[in-house]
N, C-alpha and C positions, 0 to 999 in steps of 0.2 A: 634663772639659775644664779646662785650666789658666786661671787668672784672676790677673792681677798688678796691683798698685798700683805704678806707676813714679814715682819721685821724681827729677826732673831738677834738678840744681843748677848754678848759674852761678858759676864761680870769680871772675869779674871783679866782680860786684855782691854776691855772697853770698846771693842770693835763690834760692828753690827753688819748683818747681811740681810738683803731683801729678796724674798722669793714670791712669785705669783702663783696662786692656786686657783684653778678654774674647774667648773662643771662637777664631775663625780668626785674629784679629790676634795672639794670644799664641803660636801654634805656632812661629814662627821663633825666639822667645826661648829655647826649650828646647835649642837647639844651643850656646848660649854658655856661657862660664865667666869668672871674674873676670879682668879685664885685657883682654878682647876689645873690639874696636872695633865699634860698632853704627851703621848708617846710619839717618838720621832718617826715611827713607821708610817704615820699618816702622811708625812711629806717626804718619804723615801730617805730618811736619815736614820739608819739602823743604830740602835744602842743609845740614842739620845733621849733625854726626857726634858720637857719644857714646862714652864709655868706661864699661864696666861696673865699678863700684867695690865692689859688695857687695850685700847684701840680708839678708832674714831669712825664716824659714819660718813656717808657720801657728802654731807654738807660741812664736815670738819668738826662737828661737836664731839667732845671726848666721852668715852665710857666712864661711868662712875659706879663704884661698888655701893650697894645698898639701894639702888634705884631699880624698881621692878617693871617700870614702863619702858616703851621704846624710846620716848623722848619726854623730858619734863623740865619745867622751869623751877629752879630751887633758889632759895635765899641762902647765901653762903658768905662766910667771912674768911675762907681759905680752902685749900685743898685742890683737887682735880678740877680744872676749868677756870680757876681764878687765883691769881697771885696777889696777895694783899700787901701793899707797901705802906698803908696808913693804919695805925692802930685803931681798932674799933669799927673800921669801915665794913659794911655788909652790902652785898650786891646781888641782884637777881641775875642768874645765869642759866642758860639752857644746856642740859647734859643728856647723854644717852644712858640707857639702862645697862645693867651688868651682864645681861645675856647676849650672846652672839646671835644676831638676826640677819635677815637678807639685806637690810640697809647698811650694815657695817661694811666698810671697805678696807680698813687697815687693822691688823691685829699685832700687838706687841708681845713677843715671847721672850722669856729669860731662860737661859740654859741652866738646868739643875744637875743633870747627869750627862757626862760626856761619853761619846761613842768612840770607836776606833779610828775612824777617818776624821781629818780636820776640816772644819767648815771654811776656814779662811786661807787654806793652802792655795786654792785656785786664784784668789785675788792677788797674792804675792807674785805669782807667775805673770799675771796680766799687768801688774804695775811695773815689773822689770822690763817687759818688752818695749813700752814707750820710752823708757830711759835710754835703752840701747839705741833706739832710732835717733834720739836727740844728740847722742854722742857721735854718731856717724855723720851727721850733717855739719 
């Protein structure tokens, strides 16, 4: 059964949150590909809408748009999977396809439409508690 770590990023604040999805909750994600819109109800976030921006497989190879295979070696001079610091340099790199499959372990989502509840409200409360403990000591 598929198991994903979903990283949700907020473009307004620059913060991100990680959620683990297992078993039956992960089945609907197998239909998506990079650039698709995902409803927040799939991961119990009512009112939210996300865009699938990428991910990586169990070996750490990044997903790349335009690749229809599970994994492929490509010759690239930049983009996902390779940062080019020398002008004209091309390199052969291994990347994953754009479709979400069983071998994908991490999915990167970007918030497009916000819901009523805040995603990052809980993390502020958790951050405040350790600070209080430090002051007491």
